[in-house]
Structure formats: structure tokens, C-alpha cells
N, C-alpha and C positions, 0 to 999 in steps of 0.2 A: 504494500500500500504506500503510495507516494505522499509526501508532505503537501498539504493544501497551500495553494499560492495565495498570499494575502492580497486584498484589493481595497481601495479607498473609495469614499463617496465620489471623488473626482473621476476615478476609473469607471464607476457606474455611469456618471453623467456623460462621459465621453464615449460610452458604448453605443453600438448601432442597433436600432430596433430592426428585428428580422421578421418578415411576414412568414406565415406558415399555414399549412392546411392540415386538418385532422385526417389521418389515415386510418387509425383504429384507436378506440378507447374502450377498455374493458373494465368490468366490475371486479374488484377483489372481494371475496366472500369469507367471512369469519364467523365461527360458531363460538358464542360466549358461554362461560360456565353457568350463567343463569338460564340458558336455553334459548336465548335470543340469537337470531342470525342477523349479522350486519353485512350490508353491501356498501362498499366504498369505491368511489371513482374520483380520480384526480383529473381536473379539466384545466389545461394550459390556457391562460388568457393573454399572455404576451411573452415574447422572447427577446432578450438583448444579448448581443455578442460583445464581450469586452475586447480591448486591445491588448490583452494578456493571454498567456498560454500556460498550460500545465507542463510539468517537467517532461512528459512524453511528446510534447509538441502540439497537442490538441488545443483548440481555442476554448476559452472559458465562456460558458453561456449562463445567464441568469434567467430564471423563469418566474413569472407571476402565475399563480394557479388558485383554483378553488376546489375544495373537497365537497363532494356530494355524498351524503350518508343517508341510507334507507335502512329501516329495520323491517324484518319479515319474521314470521313465525315467533312473535313475541308471546311468551307464556301468559295465559289469561290472568294469573295471579299478579302480574306486573302492570296490567292495564288499568287505567282509570276510565271513568265514564267520559266520553267526549264532551267538550264544552259547546254550548250553543254559539252560533256565529253572531257577532255583533253587527255584521253587515246586513242591511235590509235588502230584500229581493227587489229587482228592478221591475 
């Protein structure tokens, strides 16, 4: 494992925004000890390439991302009664 390359706020400011397209995004699935199944997906929202490189010569990329989390198969003993919506129907 190589040593991380340090970078500064100035390095980030000078980085180049890189456009991208989604090729594939998959869910990671986890079974919790309480019986709940979690599905988690990381969604990349932006990519920036710095003007620095790792020791192996590869460029350093920073990403902004959002985690999407869903619960499925939640045991009934953990569930509460759903709250009524405060939004009025149209």
C-alpha cells in the first residue's frame, strides 16, 4: 500500500472538473444482526482531477457523491406505525 499524496485547498481549487457518464451503478446489500436488510448505493455527483499524481503515476481524482440507503425486510418488531402526511391532497 502506497503512502497517500497530500493535497491542499489550492490543489483542489486548481483541479479540473471532469464530465462523466454513468455506466453501471449497483446496490450493495447487507444483512444486519437485527434482521434488517440494507441496500446501499453510492451515486457520483461530480469528479475533479487534481494536478497531482500518486506514486505509481496515476492522476488523483476527487469525487463528490451521495449515498442512497433503503431498508427491506425490516422485522415487524422494529417498525412503528407510519405517521400521517402533513401535506394536503391537491
